[in-house]
C-alpha positions in Angstrom: 0.8 2.0 16.3 3.4 0.3 14.2 3.4 -1.9 11.1 3.2 -5.0 13.2 0.3 -3.8 15.5 -3.1 -5.3 14.8 -6.2 -3.1 14.6 -9.9 -3.7 14.6 -10.5 -0.6 12.4 -12.3 -1.5 9.2 -11.6 0.6 6.1 -12.4 0.8 2.4 -9.5 1.3 -0.1 -9.9 2.5 -3.6 -7.2 3.1 -6.2 -7.7 4.8 -9.6 -6.7 7.6 -11.9 -8.0 11.2 -11.4 -9.1 13.5 -14.2 -5.9 15.5 -13.4 -3.6 12.7 -14.4 -2.8 11.7 -10.9 -3.2 8.3 -9.2 -5.4 8.5 -6.2 -5.4 6.1 -3.2 -8.6 6.8 -1.4 -9.0 5.5 2.2 -12.4 5.7 3.9 -13.0 4.6 7.5 -15.3 5.7 10.3 -14.8 9.5 10.5 -12.0 9.5 7.9 -12.0 10.3 4.2 -8.4 10.4 3.0 -7.6 11.0 -0.6 -3.9 10.6 -1.4 -2.8 11.8 -4.9 0.5 10.7 -6.5 2.0 11.4 -9.8 2.4 8.3 -12.0 6.1 7.8 -11.2 5.4 7.9 -7.4 2.5 5.5 -7.9 4.8 3.1 -9.7 7.3 3.3 -6.8 4.5 2.5 -4.4 3.4 -0.4 -6.5 6.9 -1.8 -6.5 7.1 -1.4 -2.7 3.8 -3.3 -2.4 5.1 -6.1 -4.6 8.3 -6.3 -2.6 6.4 -6.4 0.7 4.1 -9.1 -0.6 7.1 -11.2 -1.6 8.7 -10.7 1.8 5.5 -11.6 3.5 5.2 -14.7 1.3 8.7 -15.7 2.3 8.0 -15.2 6.0 4.8 -17.2 5.7 6.9 -20.1 4.3 9.4 -19.8 7.1 12.2 -18.5 4.7 14.3 -15.4 5.2 12.8 -12.5 3.2 14.6 -11.3 0.1 15.8 -7.7 0.1 13.7 -5.6 -2.3 15.2 -4.6 -5.6 15.7 -1.0 -6.3 
């Protein structure tokens, strides 16, 4: 499966801080419970990547060429 492959899998996604000072992305789907813990700096990088992907998707949806993400 690639980033452009569609799927019929339904999943729940939760994001929040842990009591250990980490940021947890928790993914739950049929037969899957996947906690992913990141330190705050890693979580910030992930957030920046999500924002860049959202902007690129917005540009694609408008028929424009996506902007390169800032680093």
